[in-house]
C-alpha positions, 0 to 999 in steps of 0.5 A: 500500500502507498505511504498516503494510504498508510497515513490515512489508515493511521489517521483513521485509527486502524491498527493494520494499514494493509487491511483493505487489500482483501476489499480491493479484489471485490472492487476490481470484480465490480468494476470489471462487471460494470465496464465489460459491456463497454469493452465488448459491444464493439466486438459484438456489433462487428460480429452481428454486422458481418453475419448480416452482411454474409447472410444478405450477400450469400 
């Protein structure tokens, strides 16, 4: 953890400044779930348009 995080934890009265590490995995999974559609929609749209084009051309 960074020095700033350690200082904040000490200022908040936490005994162990590194205790928030296990919460980070949950936050990463929530953010990945939230942003996955934004990253996947161009691929899905391309696949759909190519399939439509092939079906219309063939």
